[in-house]
MIPA-569472 format. One line per field, with one value per atom (N, C-alpha, C, O): residue number from 1; residue in one letter; atom name; y, x, z. Coordinates in steps of 0.1 Angstrom, whole numbers, plus 5000, padded with zeros to 4 digits. Atoms other than C-alpha are relative to their C-alpha. Example, Ala and Ser with C-alpha at 12.3 -4.5 7.8 and 13.67 -1.06 7.14 Angstrom:
% MIPA-569472
n <- [1_1_1_1_2_2_2_2]
res <- [a_a_a_a_s_s_s_s]
atom <- [N_CA_C_O_N_CA_C_O]
py <- [4988_4955_5012_5012_4989_4989_5011_5022]
px <- [5009_5123_5009_5019_4991_5137_4992_4997]
pz <- [5000_5078_5000_5007_5000_5071_5008_5009]
% end
This chain:
% MIPA-569472
n <- [1_1_1_1_2_2_2_2_3_3_3_3_4_4_4_4_5_5_5_5_6_6_6_6_7_7_7_7_8_8_8_8_9_9_9_9_10_10_10_10_11_11_11_11_12_12_12_12_13_13_13_13_14_14_14_14_15_15_15_15_16_16_16_16_17_17_17_17_18_18_18_18_19_19_19_19_20_20_20_20_21_21_21_21_22_22_22_22_23_23_23_23_24_24_24_24_25_25_25_25_26_26_26_26_27_27_27_27_28_28_28_28_29_29_29_29_30_30_30_30_31_31_31_31_32_32_32_32_33_33_33_33_34_34_34_34_35_35_35_35_36_36_36_36_37_37_37_37_38_38_38_38_39_39_39_39_40_40_40_40_41_41_41_41_42_42_42_42_43_43_43_43_44_44_44_44_45_45_45_45_46_46_46_46_47_47_47_47_48_48_48_48_49_49_49_49_50_50_50_50_51_51_51_51_52_52_52_52_53_53_53_53_54_54_54_54_55_55_55_55_56_56_56_56_57_57_57_57_58_58_58_58_59_59_59_59_60_60_60_60_61_61_61_61_62_62_62_62_63_63_63_63_64_64_64_64_65_65_65_65_66_66_66_66_67_67_67_67_68_68_68_68_69_69_69_69_70_70_70_70_71_71_71_71_72_72_72_72_73_73_73_73_74_74_74_74_75_75_75_75_76_76_76_76_77_77_77_77_78_78_78_78_79_79_79_79_80_80_80_80_81_81_81_81_82_82_82_82_83_83_83_83_84_84_84_84_85_85_85_85_86_86_86_86_87_87_87_87_88_88_88_88_89_89_89_89_90_90_90_90_91_91_91_91_92_92_92_92_93_93_93_93_94_94_94_94_95_95_95_95_96_96_96_96_97_97_97_97_98_98_98_98_99_99_99_99_100_100_100_100_101_101_101_101_102_102_102_102_103_103_103_103_104_104_104_104_105_105_105_105_106_106_106_106_107_107_107_107_108_108_108_108_109_109_109_109_110_110_110_110_111_111_111_111_112_112_112_112_113_113_113_113_114_114_114_114_115_115_115_115_116_116_116_116_117_117_117_117_118_118_118_118_119_119_119_119]
res <- [m_m_m_m_k_k_k_k_e_e_e_e_h_h_h_h_r_r_r_r_p_p_p_p_w_w_w_w_g_g_g_g_y_y_y_y_y_y_y_y_e_e_e_e_i_i_i_i_l_l_l_l_l_l_l_l_d_d_d_d_n_n_n_n_t_t_t_t_n_n_n_n_v_v_v_v_k_k_k_k_v_v_v_v_k_k_k_k_k_k_k_k_i_i_i_i_v_v_v_v_v_v_v_v_n_n_n_n_k_k_k_k_g_g_g_g_c_c_c_c_r_r_r_r_l_l_l_l_s_s_s_s_l_l_l_l_q_q_q_q_s_s_s_s_h_h_h_h_k_k_k_k_h_h_h_h_r_r_r_r_s_s_s_s_e_e_e_e_t_t_t_t_w_w_w_w_t_t_t_t_v_v_v_v_v_v_v_v_q_q_q_q_g_g_g_g_m_m_m_m_g_g_g_g_k_k_k_k_v_v_v_v_t_t_t_t_i_i_i_i_d_d_d_d_n_n_n_n_s_s_s_s_d_d_d_d_n_n_n_n_v_v_v_v_l_l_l_l_l_l_l_l_h_h_h_h_k_k_k_k_n_n_n_n_t_t_t_t_s_s_s_s_y_y_y_y_i_i_i_i_p_p_p_p_q_q_q_q_g_g_g_g_s_s_s_s_k_k_k_k_h_h_h_h_r_r_r_r_m_m_m_m_t_t_t_t_n_n_n_n_v_v_v_v_t_t_t_t_s_s_s_s_n_n_n_n_m_m_m_m_e_e_e_e_e_e_e_e_d_d_d_d_q_q_q_q_t_t_t_t_l_l_l_l_i_i_i_i_f_f_f_f_i_i_i_i_e_e_e_e_v_v_v_v_q_q_q_q_h_h_h_h_s_s_s_s_n_n_n_n_d_d_d_d_g_g_g_g_i_i_i_i_f_f_f_f_d_d_d_d_e_e_e_e_s_s_s_s_d_d_d_d_i_i_i_i_i_i_i_i_r_r_r_r_y_y_y_y_e_e_e_e_d_d_d_d_d_d_d_d_y_y_y_y_d_d_d_d_r_r_r_r_v_v_v_v]
atom <- [N_CA_C_O_N_CA_C_O_N_CA_C_O_N_CA_C_O_N_CA_C_O_N_CA_C_O_N_CA_C_O_N_CA_C_O_N_CA_C_O_N_CA_C_O_N_CA_C_O_N_CA_C_O_N_CA_C_O_N_CA_C_O_N_CA_C_O_N_CA_C_O_N_CA_C_O_N_CA_C_O_N_CA_C_O_N_CA_C_O_N_CA_C_O_N_CA_C_O_N_CA_C_O_N_CA_C_O_N_CA_C_O_N_CA_C_O_N_CA_C_O_N_CA_C_O_N_CA_C_O_N_CA_C_O_N_CA_C_O_N_CA_C_O_N_CA_C_O_N_CA_C_O_N_CA_C_O_N_CA_C_O_N_CA_C_O_N_CA_C_O_N_CA_C_O_N_CA_C_O_N_CA_C_O_N_CA_C_O_N_CA_C_O_N_CA_C_O_N_CA_C_O_N_CA_C_O_N_CA_C_O_N_CA_C_O_N_CA_C_O_N_CA_C_O_N_CA_C_O_N_CA_C_O_N_CA_C_O_N_CA_C_O_N_CA_C_O_N_CA_C_O_N_CA_C_O_N_CA_C_O_N_CA_C_O_N_CA_C_O_N_CA_C_O_N_CA_C_O_N_CA_C_O_N_CA_C_O_N_CA_C_O_N_CA_C_O_N_CA_C_O_N_CA_C_O_N_CA_C_O_N_CA_C_O_N_CA_C_O_N_CA_C_O_N_CA_C_O_N_CA_C_O_N_CA_C_O_N_CA_C_O_N_CA_C_O_N_CA_C_O_N_CA_C_O_N_CA_C_O_N_CA_C_O_N_CA_C_O_N_CA_C_O_N_CA_C_O_N_CA_C_O_N_CA_C_O_N_CA_C_O_N_CA_C_O_N_CA_C_O_N_CA_C_O_N_CA_C_O_N_CA_C_O_N_CA_C_O_N_CA_C_O_N_CA_C_O_N_CA_C_O_N_CA_C_O_N_CA_C_O_N_CA_C_O_N_CA_C_O_N_CA_C_O_N_CA_C_O_N_CA_C_O_N_CA_C_O_N_CA_C_O_N_CA_C_O_N_CA_C_O_N_CA_C_O_N_CA_C_O_N_CA_C_O_N_CA_C_O_N_CA_C_O_N_CA_C_O_N_CA_C_O_N_CA_C_O_N_CA_C_O_N_CA_C_O_N_CA_C_O_N_CA_C_O]
py <- [4991_4999_5014_5016_4987_5032_5014_5017_4987_5064_5014_5019_4988_5095_5014_5020_4986_5128_5010_5005_4984_5165_4993_4992_5002_5152_4985_4983_5014_5115_4991_4995_5010_5084_4989_4987_5008_5058_4986_4985_5015_5019_4993_4992_5008_5001_4987_4980_5013_4972_4990_4979_5007_4959_5007_5019_4994_4969_4990_4983_5008_4953_5007_5018_4994_4960_5008_5017_4997_4965_5013_5022_4994_4981_5003_4995_4998_4999_5002_5010_4996_4998_5005_4999_4994_5020_5001_5004_4996_5023_5018_5022_4987_5061_5004_5001_4996_5076_5014_5019_4982_5115_5002_4998_4994_5130_5012_5018_4990_5152_5014_5018_4987_5186_5002_5012_5001_5176_4998_4995_5004_5171_5000_5007_5004_5159_5013_5021_4992_5184_5000_4989_5001_5193_4996_5004_5005_5173_4994_4993_5008_5154_4991_4993_5012_5125_4999_4997_5003_5122_4984_4981_5013_5084_4987_4976_5009_5068_5008_5020_4999_5070_4993_4983_5005_5064_4995_5000_5003_5048_5002_4998_4997_5060_4994_5000_5008_5037_5007_5004_4994_5056_4983_4977_5008_5029_5002_4997_4996_5047_5016_5022_4986_5086_5005_4999_4994_5110_5008_5015_4992_5125_5008_5004_4989_5156_5001_5006_5001_5149_5010_5015_4991_5175_4992_4985_5006_5162_5012_5014_4988_5193_5011_5017_4990_5217_4998_5007_5006_5194_5001_4997_4999_5200_4997_5000_5006_5187_4984_4981_5013_5154_4991_4990_5006_5135_4983_4977_5011_5102_4992_4999_5009_5077_4987_4983_5015_5041_4998_4992_5000_5047_5001_5000_4999_5051_5010_5013_4990_5076_4997_4991_5004_5073_5016_5025_4988_5101_4997_4990_5002_5101_5004_5012_5000_5103_5014_5018_4987_5139_5009_5020_4992_5152_5006_4999_4994_5177_4994_4995_5008_5160_5001_5001_5000_5161_4994_4993_5004_5144_5006_5009_4990_5164_4990_4986_5006_5148_5010_5020_4995_5160_4992_4994_5011_5132_5011_5019_4992_5147_4998_4987_5000_5155_4988_4981_5010_5133_4985_4977_5015_5102_5000_5010_5004_5083_5002_5007_4999_5079_5012_5008_4990_5112_5000_5010_5001_5097_4994_4987_5003_5092_4989_4991_5010_5060_4996_4992_5007_5052_4992_4998_5006_5028_5004_5005_4996_5040_4991_4988_5009_5018_5007_5010_4994_5033_4990_4978_5007_5022_5006_5018_4994_5029_4992_4980_5008_5018_4996_4987_4998_5026_4991_4990_5007_5007_5012_5009_4992_5041_5005_5011_4998_5044_5009_5008_4993_5066_5014_5021_4990_5093_5013_5024_4989_5117_5006_5018_4996_5118_5006_5002_4991_5143_5012_5015_4986_5177_5007_5003_4995_5199_5015_5023_4985_5230_5009_5021_4992_5240_4987_4976_5010_5223_5006_5016_4992_5234_4996_5001_5003_5222_5003_4998_4992_5241_4993_4999_5010_5210_5005_5011_4997_5215_4987_4987]
px <- [5009_4998_5013_5021_4993_5015_4991_4980_5006_5007_5007_5018_4993_5012_5001_4991_4996_5029_5003_5005_4995_5038_5012_5013_4985_5073_5003_5014_5001_5068_4990_4979_5006_5055_5008_5021_4995_5060_4993_4981_5005_5054_5005_5016_4997_5050_5004_4997_4993_5073_4995_4991_4999_5070_4993_4997_5008_5044_4996_4986_5006_5046_5003_5009_5003_5044_5018_5020_4987_5086_5007_5014_4995_5094_4991_4983_5005_5080_5010_5019_4990_5100_4991_4981_5007_5089_5012_5023_4995_5102_4997_4985_5002_5106_5006_5018_4994_5107_4998_4987_5000_5116_5000_5009_5000_5106_5014_5018_4987_5138_4995_4983_5000_5143_4989_4986_5009_5119_5007_5019_4999_5122_4991_4981_5011_5104_5000_5009_5002_5094_5014_5018_4994_5118_4992_4982_5007_5103_5004_5016_4994_5106_4990_4978_5009_5090_5004_5015_5001_5082_5003_5008_5001_5078_5010_5011_4989_5106_5008_5007_4989_5139_5000_4993_5001_5146_5014_5023_4991_5173_4997_4985_5002_5175_5011_5022_4992_5193_4999_4989_5004_5197_5005_5016_4999_5195_5005_5015_4998_5192_5002_4995_4998_5204_5006_5009_4994_5219_4989_4981_5008_5201_5009_5019_4994_5209_4993_4982_5007_5204_5001_5012_4998_5196_4996_4986_5004_5197_5002_5014_4998_5193_5006_5000_4996_5217_5013_5019_4992_5240_4994_4982_5009_5230_5013_5025_4994_5244_5010_5020_4995_5254_4993_4981_5006_5252_5001_5011_5001_5241_5002_4996_4997_5249_5000_5012_5001_5239_5009_5020_4993_5250_4988_4978_5006_5232_5001_5012_4997_5223_4989_4979_5008_5206_4995_5002_5008_5180_4995_4985_5006_5176_4985_4981_5013_5141_5000_5010_4999_5132_5007_5003_4990_5158_4993_4986_5006_5147_5007_5019_4988_5156_4992_4980_5008_5146_5010_5021_4993_5156_5001_4989_5003_5162_5009_5020_4994_5168_5009_5004_4990_5200_5009_5020_4994_5205_5002_4994_4995_5225_4991_4986_5004_5209_5006_5000_4993_5234_4995_4997_5005_5217_4989_4984_5010_5191_4985_4975_5011_5166_5003_5008_5000_5166_4992_4991_5007_5145_5009_5018_4994_5158_4992_4981_5006_5150_5007_5019_4996_5155_4994_4984_5006_5146_5000_5011_4997_5135_4994_4982_5005_5133_4998_5007_5004_5113_5002_4999_4999_5122_4991_4990_5009_5098_5000_4998_5000_5100_4988_4986_5013_5063_4993_4981_5011_5050_4993_4986_5007_5037_5008_5018_4996_5044_4989_4988_5014_5013_5007_5016_4997_5016_4997_5002_5001_5003_5012_5012_4988_5037_5009_5021_4992_5050_4999_4987_5000_5058_5007_5019_4997_5063_5006_5000_4995_5087_5002_5002_5001_5090_4998_5004_5004_5073_4997_4990_5000_5075_4982_4978_5014_5038_4990_4979_5010_5020_4995_4988_5006_5010_5005_5016_4997_5007_5003_5006]
pz <- [5005_4997_5003_5012_5000_4991_5005_5001_4992_5012_4990_4992_5008_4986_5007_5012_4992_5001_4987_4976_5007_4984_4993_4980_5004_4983_4992_4989_5003_4970_5005_5006_4991_4988_5008_5006_4991_5012_5000_4998_4998_5016_5014_5019_4985_5051_4994_4986_5001_5047_5012_5010_4987_5084_5009_5011_4992_5109_5013_5014_4986_5145_5013_5013_4987_5182_5003_5011_4996_5181_4991_4995_5013_5148_4990_4986_5015_5116_4991_4993_5012_5084_4988_4984_5011_5055_4989_4992_5012_5019_4999_5000_5006_5010_4988_4984_5015_4978_4999_4999_5001_4975_4985_4979_5011_4942_4997_5006_5002_4926_5007_5007_4997_4942_5015_5021_4988_4972_5014_5014_4987_5008_5009_5008_4986_5040_5007_5003_4990_5067_5012_5014_4989_5095_5010_5011_4992_5121_5012_5013_4988_5154_5007_5006_4994_5172_5016_5020_4986_5210_5004_5015_4995_5208_4996_5002_5005_5185_4997_4999_5004_5170_4986_4984_5014_5133_4996_5003_5007_5113_4988_4985_5014_5076_4991_4992_5007_5051_4983_4976_5017_5014_4992_4994_5011_4988_4986_4981_5008_4959_4999_5007_4999_4951_5013_5023_4988_4973_5009_5004_4989_5005_5011_5017_4987_5027_5010_5012_4986_5062_5007_5008_4992_5086_5016_5017_4987_5125_5010_5013_4992_5149_4995_4987_5008_5141_4989_4984_5009_5119_4986_4985_5011_5083_4990_4993_5012_5050_5004_4998_5000_5061_4989_4988_5015_5026_5001_5005_5000_5023_4987_4979_5014_4992_5006_5009_4999_5000_5013_5014_4987_5038_5008_5002_4990_5070_5011_5017_4987_5097_5008_5003_4990_5129_5005_5006_4995_5142_5016_5018_4987_5180_5002_4993_4996_5194_5005_5012_4994_5201_4988_4987_5007_5174_4987_4980_5011_5147_4986_4983_5012_5114_4987_4988_5015_5075_4994_4998_5013_5042_4990_4987_5010_5013_4985_4985_5014_4975_4994_4990_5006_4962_4989_4985_5010_4936_4987_4984_5011_4906_4988_4986_5013_4873_4991_4984_5009_4857_5001_4993_4997_4873_4991_4986_5012_4850_5007_5002_4992_4879_5013_5023_4991_4899_5014_5022_4988_4928_5009_5005_4988_4964_5008_5012_4993_4980_5013_5013_4989_5013_5011_5015_4989_5042_5014_5020_4987_5075_5009_5008_4992_5103_5014_5021_4985_5136_5010_5010_4984_5172_5008_5007_4986_5200_5011_5010_4987_5236_5004_5012_4994_5240_4987_4988_5013_5207_4991_4982_5008_5194_4987_4989_5012_5156_4992_4979_5007_5147_4993_4997_5009_5119_5006_5002_4988_5148_5009_5014_4993_5165_4991_4991_5007_5141_5006_5008_5000_5150_4992_4990_5013_5121_5005_5011_4997_5126_4986_4986_5011_5089_4988_4987_5010_5057_4990_4991_5015_5021_4995_4984_5005_5017_5010_5008_4992_5045_5009_5017_4988_5067_5012_5014_4984_5103_5007_5018]
% end
């Protein structure tokens, strides 16, 4: 099942009481909102393209088929900075959500900045 968003889409690959795993596809030139979560941490692994990761005050952490850990409560975002030279300009990464209390709800998103005016 695909959940479409203004920046692309995601698919849930695994969802149980301990972990949720998503495949996230970010369109050329798009980025996710700057956000944090009260109930979960996340691990992002880029599998296609190049992503710029922001975590709290650290920006420009570039990932190309690499992994980044986002601690619970940290402000974070992913931006597609895949080169125009690449044939497929989408960014694909796997997000593994970890929660001690089993809360993986989409309402656990606190948005600080959003290119698409979502609250």
